[in-house]
N, C-alpha and C positions, 0 to 999 in steps of 0.2 A: 504494500500500500504506500502511495506517495504522500508523505507527511510534510512536504515542503511548505504547504500553506499554513501549517500549524506549528510554527516555530516557537510558540509559547510552551510546548511540551518539553520542559527542561529536564525532568528526571528520566534517567534511562529506563527504570522499571515502568514508569508511566507510559513511555513510548511502546514498550513491549506489550503492556496490557491493552493499550489502545489498538494496536495492530491485531491482538488476539481476539478481542470482543467486538471491535467495530464491524458493523454490517454495511457493506457497500450497497447503495441503492441508486437507482436512476429514475428520473421523472421527465416526461415529455412536457413541452411548453403547454401551459393551460391545465395541467393535471394537478389535482389537489394533493398537497403533501400532509397537511394537518387539518382535520375536520373539527368544527365547533361541537361543544357539548359531549366530548368523548375524552376518556383518559389518555394521556400521552405517556407511553411506556418507554420511549426512547428520546434522546436529545440529538437533533440533526446538526451536523457541522458540514458546511458547504465546501466542496472541493472545486466545483466548476458551475458557472451559471449564476442565476439570482432567483430569489424567492420573495414574493410580496406577502406581507402579513396584513390581514384585514380584520376589522372589527365590525360586526353586523349592527346597524343602528336600529332603533325601534321601528323606523319606516322600512326596514329590510333592505336598505342600501348597505354597501360594504365599504366603510370608510378606510382608506389606506393609512396604516400606521407607520410602517417603515419597510425597508428592503433588507434582505440578508444576502451578502455577497460572499465570494470565495474567501475562505479563512475565517468566516464568522458563524455565529449561531443565533438562535432565537431565544430572547430573554423570557418570553412567556412560556415557551416549551420547557425551558430550564426550570423556572419557578413552579409551574404546575406539576411537572413530573416529579421534582424533588419533594413536593408537598402532597403528591398524590391527589391532586384536584382535577376537576373537569376543565377541559380547554374552553376558553372564552374567545378564541380567535380562529381565523381560517387562514391557512397558508397555501399559496398557489405558486407553481413554477412560472416565472416570467418567460424563461426560455428553457432549453434543455438543461437539466440539472443533474449533477453527480454529487452525492453526499455520503457521509459516513454517519450511521445511526449508532449512538452509544446507549446501551440499556441504562435506564434510570437507576437501577439497583447498583451498578458499578459507579455511575456518576456520583451517587451519594457517598459512597465509600471514598472515592477519590477526593472529594471536597475536604475531608478531614486528613487524608493521607498525604496528598501532594500539594505543596504550596503553589506551584505554577498553575495547576488546574483550578484551585480556589481563586487565584488572582484573575484567571480568564473568566470565570463565572461572574465575579464581582464587576469586572470591567464591562462585560457584556450587559449585565443588568443596568449599570450606570449609563452606558451609551444609549441603550434602547429607551431608558427612562427619559433621557434628554430629548430623544427623537419624538417620543409620544407627547411630551410637553410642547414641543415645537408644533406638532400637528394640531393639538388642541388650541394653541395660540393662533394658529393660522385660521382655523375654523371660526374662532371667536372674534378675531380682530381684523382679518384681511377680507377684502372684497373677493367675490368669486373669480373675477377676471385675473386678479393677482395670484390666487391659488392655482388657477388653471395654468398660467405661465410657469409657476414654480413646479407644478406637477409635470409638465411636458419637458422641462429642462432636466429634472431629476430622473425621469424615466429614460430620457435619451442618454444620460450619463451611465445609468445602471446597465442598459442594454448595449452601450457603446455604439449607438447608431442614431442618425437623425431621421430614420424611417421607422415610424412606430405603427405596427400592425395592430390596430385597436379601433373599436367602434365608439361612436359618440355616447352610446348607452353605457359602455364599460367605463368610460371616463367619468360620466355622471355618477355612476354607482360608487366609484372610488373616492369621489369628491363630495358624496352625500348631497347631490343636488339633482335637478331634472335634466333629461336629455335635451329638452327644448332650449334651456339656458345655455348648455354647453355648445349646442349646434350654432346658436346665435353668436356666441363669443368666438368660436372657431372661425366663423364666417368673417367676423370683424378682423381677426388676426390675418386671415387670408387677404382681405381687401387692403390691409396695410403692408402686405408683402412679407409677413413674418412666418407664415406657414403656407403649405399647399395641401389642399384636401383631395383625397381620392376615396373610393369606396372602401370602407374598413381600413383606412390608412391615413396617417397624418405625417407629412414631410416637414421637418423643421428647417426653416431657412435662416432666420435670425431673430432670436428672442432675448438676447442679452442687451 
């Protein structure tokens, strides 16, 4: 197993255990990695690709919380699996994803046994907490057009492409607003020469 993305694994014994118990998994773009309202028995660490983590709103939209990239993990998966709680998020592969799944039973033991794993868990929780707070601030204090631009820039960086294969409805779901609002704002961006719209695709020209 290639552990180059996980240089935080400092202890030799931890690296050996990681390779021994880690379960390699692959997910195609759009495939659900973590389902809501279920127990999470493993902690995903991404080797390749990216995963979007969503929170379902009361209106059944799926508000985007953060992305998990190569070398990273999901804070909610860590906390709920270690505490044996039901998942309150949904995680979906943004593109083709390769990851290593660590059984929660081992992750719990590692937390007490290996300082580098404990630090990784704490840093992951802190980073994702900051990202969730940023998302909440954006929803509370930013206009929808500002949030849309931030969203398009962020997704472009995550996917390393200015061609986003996505529908207006999917964008609306992840920003917890309506398709009509998103369609109108995308059209305005197109008229300003900042994006180009196609069927189920948005090409980013200049949003900075």
